[in-house]
N, C-alpha and C positions, 0 to 999 in steps of 0.2 A: 383273917387277913390274906392268907395264902390262897384261900378259896376265891376271894374277890380278884386277886391278881390273875388266877387262871381264867376266870370268867372274862376279864378284860382282854387277855391275850386271845381267847377264842373269838370274841366279837371283833377285835381288830383284824385278825387273820381272815375272818369271814368277809369283812368290809373290803380288805385289800384284794381278795380274790374276785369280788364283785366288780371292783373298779378295773382290775386287770382284764376281765372277760369283756368289759364294755368298750375297751379301746378300739377293737376292729369296727364296731358299729359306729363309733365316733368318726373314725377315719373314712368309713364308707359314706357317712352322712356328709362330710366335707366335700368328698369327690362328687357326690350327687349334686351338691349345691353348685359347684363350679360348672358341672354339665348343664344344670338348669339355667345358669346365667348365659352359657354359650348358646343355648337353644331358645333364649328369650325371644318371644315373638315381637316383630316390629310393630310399633304403635300404629293402629288402624288409620288414624288421621294423617300421620306422617307418611305412611305407605301410600295413601291416596295422593298426597301432595307430590311425592317423588314420581309416581307413575304419570301424573298430569304433566310434570316438568319434562319427563322423558318423551311424552307424545308431542311436545311443542318444539323440540330441538331435533336437528339432524345428526345422526350418529352413523356416519358411513363405515366406520370400522367395527360396528356392533360391539363397542366396548362396555356399554351399560348392560351388564349381565345381572339383572335383578329378578330372581326367581325365589319361590318359597316364602315362608313366613318368618324364618329365622334371620336375624340381622346379619349373621356371619356370611350369608350367601349373597349379600348385596354389595357388589364391587364399589369401593370408594365410600361406603357408608359406615359410620361408626355410631353405635347406639349406647344408651345407658343400660347397665346390667340390672338395674332395679325396675325400670318401668318401660323399657323399649323405645324411649324417645330418641330421635336422631340428634346427636351432639356434634357430629362432624361430617361434612360432605367435601371430599377431596377428589376432584375430577380433573386434575391438572394433566395436560397433554393428551386428552382424549379425542382431539380433533373434532369437537362438537361445533356446530354452527347454528345460526338462528338467533332469535331474541329470547330473553328470559321471561318466563310466565310468572304472573303474580302468585300462582299457587305455591311457588317455592317459599313464599313468606309465611306459610302456615307451619313451617318447621320452627316453631317459636322457642324451642330449647337449644337451637344451634349455638355452639361456641366457636366453631371453626368452619369457614366457608372458603374453599379454594377452587376457583374455576379458571386458573391461569393457563396460559399457553393453549388456547383454543381459538376458534374463529367466531366467537359470539359478538353480536353487534346490537345497535340500538341503544336506548337509554337505560340507566339503572333504575329498576322499579322503586318508586317512592316508598313502598311498603317495607323496604329493607331496613327502614328506621325502627321497625318493630321487633328486630332481633335483639331483645333486651339483654340477653346473656352473651352476645357475640364478643369474642376476644380477638379473633384473627379474621380479616376480610382481605382476600387476595383475588383481584380480577385482572391482574397484569397480563400483557401479551394477548390482547384481544382487539376488538374494533369498536368498543363502546364509545359513544359520543354524547353530545348534548351537555347539559349542566349537571353537576353533582347535586342530587336532591338535598335540600336543607334538612330533610327528616333524619339524615344520618347523624345530625348533631345529638340525637337521643342515645347514640351508642356510647354510653358513658363508661363501659367496661372495656372498650377496645384498646388493645395494646399494639397491634400491627395493622396498618392500612397500606395496601399496595395497589395503586391504579396505574402503574407505569406501563408504557408501550401501548397506549390506546389512542383515541382521537378526540379527547376533550379539548375544547377551544374557548372556554369561558375564563373569567377571572378566578383566581384562587378564592374559595369560599372564605368569607370574613371570619367564620366561626372555627376554621380549621385548627387553630391553636388553643381553643377553649372548650371543646366539647367533651374531651376525656382527659382527666388528670392522670390516667395510667398509660397514655400513649407513649410508646418507646421508639417505634419505627414507623416512619412516614416516607413512602416512595411514590412520587408523582411524575417521575421523569419520562421523557420521550412522549410528550403530548404537545399541545399548543396553548397551554395556559398563559395568560398575559396579566399585566398589572404588577403591583409590588407585593412583596412578602407581607402577609398580615402581621400586625404588631404582636398579636397574641402568640404567634409561633416563635417569637424571639425570646420568650420568657417561660416557655413550658418546661418546667423543671424535670419532668419525667422523660423528655425526649432525648434519645441517644443517637439515633440514626436518621439523617435527613437527606433525601435525594430529590432535588427539583431540577435535575439536569435536562438539557435539550428541550427547553420550552421557549417562550417569548417574554419572560419576566424582565422587568426593567427597574429603574430607579437606582439610587446610590446603594452600594453594597452595605448592608447593616452589620453591626456587631451582634453577637448572640450572647444571651445572658445565662445560658445553662451550660453544663459540662457535656458537650457533645463528644461522640466517639468517631462519627463518620459524617462529613459534610461535603456534598457534591452538588455544586451549582453550575457545572460545566455547560457551555453552549447556551447562554442566555444573552441579555443585553444590559447587564449590570454595569454601572459606571462608578466613578469616585475612586478612592484610594483603598488600599488593603487595610482591613481591621486587624487588631492584634489578637482577638479571640482569647483574651486573658482568662475568661471563665473556663476555658477548656485546656488550660496549660498542662494539666496532668492526665488528660483523658483522650484528646483528639489524636487518632491514628491516621486518618485519611482526610486530606484537604485538597479538593479539586475545584479550582476556579477558572479553568481553562476556557478559552473562546468567549471572552466577554470584552468589555471596553474599559478595563481598569487602567488607571494612570498613576503617575508618580513613581517613586522608588519603592524598593522592597524594604519595609521596616525590619530592623534587626530583631524586633520582638517576635517575629514569625519563627525564628530559629529557637526561641525559648519554649516552643511546644515540645515538651520532653518525650511524649509518647508517639510523636509523629513517625510514621513509616512510609507514607506515600504523599508526596507534595507535587502538585501539578498546577503551575501558573502560566502555562503556555498560551500563545495566541491572544495576548492582550496588548496594551500600549505602555507597558512598564519601561521605565528609562533610568538613566543615571548609572553610577558605578555601584558595585556590590561592596558593602562595608566589610572590612577584615573581621569584624565581630559577628558576621553572618555564619555561625558555626553550629551545626546540629549535633544532636546526640547520636550515638552509634546505632540507634534503632532504625535510622533512616534507610530505606531500601530503594526507593525511587525518587529522583528529583528531576523535574522537567520544567525548565524556564525558557524553552525555545519559542521562537517567533515573537520576540519583543524588541525593544530598542535599548537593551542594556549595553553599556559601554565600559571602557577601562580595561584593566587587566583581568584575566581569569582569576577567580579566587584560589589562592594557594592552599588554603585549609578549608575543607568542607565539613569534616566530622571532627569530633573531639579527639579521637584516636584512630589513626589509619590502620594500626595493627588489629584493632577489634572491629574494623569496618564490616558492615553487612550490606553496603551499597551495591546494587547490581545494575541499575540503570542511571546514567548521568547524561542529560540532554540539555546542552547550552547552545544548540545550533540556531541559525537564523537570528543573530543579534549583531552587535557591532564591537565585540571584544577584540582587543589588539594584543600585541606582544607575543611572547613565547608560550608554548604549552608547559605548564608547571610540572616539574619533576615529581611533585607530590601526587599527581594523578596516577603515576606508575606504582604508587604504594597502596592503592585501593585494591587490595588483593582479591576481593569478592566480585569486582566489576565484571559484568557480562556484556554490557552495551555502552559504548562511548560515542556520543554524537556532538561534534564540534564544528560541523560544516557551516558554510555561509557566514563567516566572520571575517575579521581582518588580521588573522593570526600570521605571524612571521617566524623566522628561525627554522630549525630543523626538528624533525620528529624525534622525540627522546629515544635514545638507543635502549633505554631500560624498559621499553614498552613490552618486551617479552616477559617481564615479571607478572603480567596480568594473564595468568595461565587459564583463567576461566572465561576470558574474553571471547565473545561469539560474534559481535558486530562492532566495527570501528568505522566511523565516517568522518573524515577530515577534509572533505571536498570543499571547493569554492573558497579557498584561502590563498595566502601567498607564501606557503611553506616551501622551503628550499632544501638542498642536500639530496641525499639518496634515500631509497627505501631501506630502513634499518633491517639488517640481517636477523636481528633479535626477534622479528615478527614470528619466526619459526617457533618461539617459545609459546606462542598463543595457539597451541595445537588443536584447540576446539573451535577455531575461527571459522565462521560461516560466511561473513561478508567483509571484504577489505575494499573500502571505497576512498580513493585518494585523488579523484579527478580534479582538474582545474586548479592546479598549483604550479609551482616552478621546480618540481622535482626533476632530478637528473640522474645520471648513472645508468646502470644496466639492471635488468631483471636477474636476480641472483638464482642460480640453479638450486640452492638449498630450500627455496620456497616450496619445493615438492613435498616438504614435510607437512604442509597444510592440506592434508588429504580429505578434510571435511569441508573445504572451501566451496561455496556455491556461487558467490558473486566476487569477481575481480574487476575493478574499474580503476584504471590509472590513466585514463584519457586526458588529453589536453595538458600534457606536461612536456618535458624535454628528455625523455628516456630514450636511450640509444641501444645499439647492439642487436642481437638476435633473440628470438624466443628460445629459451633453453630447452633442450631435449628432455631434461629431467622433469619439466612441468607435466609430462605425461602422468606423473604420480598424483596430480590433482584430479582424480577421477570423478569427483562430485560436482565439478564446475557446471553451472547452468547459464551464467551470464558472464561474458568476457568482453570487455571494452578496452582496447589498447589504442584507440584512434588518436590522431593528432599528436604524434610523437615523432621521434627520429629513428624508429626501429627499421631494420634493413634485413637483407638476405632473403633466401627462399622460405616459404612456410613449410616447416618440417611436419612429419607425420605424428609428432607428439599429440597433435590436436585430435587424432583419431581415438585416443583413449578417453576423451571427454564425451562419453556416450549420452550424458544427460543434457547436452548443450542446447539451449533455447535461443540465445542471442550471441552473435559473434560480430564484432566490428574491429577491423584492422585498418580502417579508412585513414587516408592522408598520412601515410608513412612512406618508407622507401623500400618496401618489399618488392622483390623481383622474381623472375623465373616463371615457369608455366604453372597453371592452375591444376591441381590434382583432382581427379574425379571424386574422391571421397569428401571434398569440401561441401557437397550438396547432399550427403547421405546420412545426416544425423536425424534420427527418428523424431525428436522433439523440437527440431530447429524451427524458429519462427522468423528470424531476421539474420541475413548475411549481408554485411556491408564491407566490401573490399575496395571501395572507390579511392581515387587519388593516390594510386601507387604506380609501380612500373611492371605490373604483371604482363607477360607476353605470351605469344602462341595462341592456340585456339581455345575457345570455351569447351571444356571436355564434354563429350556427349555421354554423360553418365546417367545414373538412375536418379532422376529428379523427384520422383513421386514417393520417396521413402517417408518424407516428413508428413505427418498428419496435418499440420498447419498448411503446408503448401498444397495439399491435395484435397482437403475437405471443403474449404470455403465456408466454414461455420464460425470463423473467428473474425468478427468485425471490430477491429481496433482503431486507434486514433492516429496520431501524428507521425508521419514517416520521419526517419533519420534520427529520432530522439527516443532513447530507451528510458521511459519514465518509470523509475523504480521507487515504489513506495515501500521502504524497508522499515517502517515504524514497527515497534514491537508491541505485542499484546502481553501485558503482565497481569496475571490474576492475583488474587489476595493470597493464594498459596505460594507465592513467590516463584511460580513456574514461568519461564520465559520462552516465547515462541517467536521465530522469525517468520513474518508474513509479508511477502512483497508481491506487488502486482507489476507484471511486465506488459505495459499498454502500448508497446511499439507495434507499428504496422507489420503485417506479414509481407516481407519484402526481400528482394534480391537486388543489390546495387553493385554493379561492376564498372561503373562509369569512370572516365578519366584515367584510363590505363593505356596499354599498347597491345590490346588484344586484336587478333586477326582472324581470318577465316569466316565461315558462315555461322549463323545462329542455329544451335541444335534444335531439332523439332521438339524434343522432350521438354525444353524450357517453356514452350508455348502450349503445354498441355496440363498446366497446373491449375486446378479448379480454385484453389484457395488463395492464390497469390494476389495481393492487392497493389503492389508497387514493384515495377520492373524498370530499372534504369541501366541501359547499356551505352549511353551516350559518350562521345569523345573517345572513340576507339578507332580501329581501322577495319571494322567488320564489312564483309562483302556479301553478295548474293541477295536473295529475296527474303521477305518476311514469311516465316512458315505459314502454311495454309490452314493449320489447325487452330488458328487464333481464337475462334469462337468458343473453344473449351475454357478459356480464362474468364468465366462469367463473374468472378469476384474482383476483376482488375479495375482499379480506380485511376492509377497513374501509369502511363507508358511513355518512356522517353528513349527514343532510338536516334536522336539527333547527332549531327557531326560525326557521321560514319561514311562509308562508301557503298551503302546499300542501293540496290537498283530494282528494276521491275516495277510492276504496278502496285498501287496501294490496295490491299485486299478489301473487297467490298464487305466482307463479313465483319470488318472492324466496327462498322456502325451498329452491329448487333450487341455490342458490349454495353448493356444498359447502365452499369455502375461507373463507366468511365467518365471522369471529370477533368482529366488533364491528358492531352496528347501532344507529343512533339516529335515530328518526323523531319524537321528542318535540316538543311545542309547535308543532303544526300544526293543520289542520282536517280530518284524515282521518275517514272515516265507515265504517260497515259493521261487519262482524264479523271478528275475527282468530281463526281456528280453532286450538284447542289442539293439534290433531294435526299441525300444520305445524312444530312444533319451535321456535316463537318464544320459548318459555320460557327458551331459552338466553341471550336478550338482555334482561337485567334493566333495567327502566326505559325500554326502547326506544320505548314508545308513550305515555308519560306526557304529560298536557297536551293530549290530543286529545278535546274534549268530546263528540263524536258517535261515538267509536270504541268498540266493544264488544270487549274482549280477554278471551277465555275463560280461566279459570284451569286449571291442570293437575290440579285435584281432581275433584270429582264432576260437573262440567259443568252446574251449575245456572244457567247463563247468566252474565251479568256486569252490573255497575253502571257507568254512565257518570258522570263527574264534570265539573263546570264547569272550563273551562280557567283555571288560576291566572293572576293578573296577572304580567306580566314587567316588572320595573322599567325595563330598558333600552328595551323596546318602548313602555311607557307614556310614557317620556320623549320618544321620537321622535314618537309620535302626539300628545303634549300640548304640543309646542313652539308650534304655531300658535294654540292656545286659551289659552295661558298668560297673555298680556297682557289678554285679555278677562276671564278669571276674576279676575285681580287687580283690574281696574277695577270689576267688579260687587261684589266684596267691599268695596272702599273706599266706594262709594256707599251700599251697604246699611248699613255701619257708621255713616256720617255721619247718614243719615236716622234710624236708630234712636236715636242719641245726642240729636239735637235734639228728636225726638218725646217721648222720656222727659223731657227737660228742661222742655219746655213744659207737659206734664201736671203735673209736680211743682210748677212755679212757680204754676200756677193754683190750687193747693190752699192754703186759708188757714192751715192748721196748718203746712204746710211753710214759708210765708212768715214766720209768727210765729217758728218755730224758727230760721230762717236769720238773721232780723234782730233777734232777741232779744238784749238787752245786759244785762250784770250791773252792778248798782250798785257 
């Protein structure tokens, strides 16, 4: 027995040693196998298909680096480790152009095909229907056109289909909701698809993500029978009323039905979507009041109901709990809401953007607005709000845009507003704000757009403005500012618009450095409507809940100093700005001639020098300004002849009220007639103020002398005395 045990131990020990010695070889074998997989040769048939595809497309960046026989050396190509067949082709963002060659269809083992973000065009090859194993097909952000081939209905294993941002203009395929029972994500946005949503798409149980936005789809907006997570039908022509989407009550996180033709009220069942984070119903025809039961879960991040016909009071309660609120964007602008701004809004502590503009709101701005410490943009413009600008705004220390224009606000600009050192846009125009610009506002060094026009502000313009080094737009128009203009007013590097019209500025236009501004001096900025700063301050909110302020300043490149009390000559430097499109110096007391370097203003579209005291001849090089569409030199003292061959007939009335100016007609050329300069009521008033008291005194003395003289003469007459003192018996 003992002998048998020893024999067993000896054999076990020998077997153990053999196994122990074999481990390195096993490890080496596994490593060699991985290396063998990495060096797996690309399937010959697939390699030929890829090279044919490469030869048919344009690759300006030489991104298609396909060399050698190993799959690992082929950029964007993924292969099977067992047989070298191509399983994935991902060429997104390679800047490829041209049409797809049918040779690509020989990659019969493909599971992923991503050609997005290129410049490929033409139709989709019909042979794409032979990708039997395809799960992901992404051709987005290209220029594909024509009809989607019906052969794609054979792709029964497809889970993701993305044809967004192309040029398809057919009806949605009838089979789009029936071809794959595994389809989870369908993106066809930013095309020109038309017709109605196929019925099969309404009941595809696997579908979670549907984006048909920015097409020409129409018909009544249907309800969906599956539990969607993402539904985007923005910018189509859907009509009817809002569905409840009850099948998605626990799953839908994004609902975007903006820019359609939906009518009726907003049903309270929409607020029952418990997973909803983003709701956008803007730019429809929704009406009626919002029900008090329209209350969402605290998951809601963005709510946009703007550009509708909603009325009544603003909803006091939007979320189940204000303390746990995650709402960052609330947009109820461009509706017909009335009444006060609810105090509950100041309890939405996470709020970063509040848009209530273009409504019928009254009352004062809540003083507790400073509670919104994360607020970045607030737009309360175009209402009937009263009272002063709350000092508590300084609590919103992250504020980027404060837009309060077109209300009935009064009071003064508080010096404490300098705490808003991140502020980029300050627009309080068209109110009743008085006082001066506080010196402390020099602390708002980030300001880019400042509009204080149409208020009752007064005093000189202090040099606090010089600290606004990023200034792009400045309007102090139609206030009561006075004093001389400082030379630094034209020396902002980024300035595009300066409007100081309708004030009481006096003295000369400073002969400063006008060409500091890139906009004034370049002439590459061809913008739109003068006098109106069109600010598009809508926010882009991405799914990651990041908020960015993007605004477009589409105002004309302009300088407007009209309707002031400026005197002296026009500085030469002002007429040397290549980029200036609008120059208005009218209704002042400017003298001298038009500077000779006028031809340098080749971007100029509007020039108004009317109602001044300018003299000399009209410069002939004025006709060389090819972009000029409006010219007004009326009511000055220009002299000489304006030749009919210069094309000035385009500017009707441009030379009226110049008594010594001969304007040839476009007819026979028989010369011209000069007319005396008509009296200008406002000019007569200005010039007559000093003589007014003397004239009244002279009239009074003359009247008294005449009265007594006539009285004495009559009294000396005997007939007059008899008549006056005659009595009747």
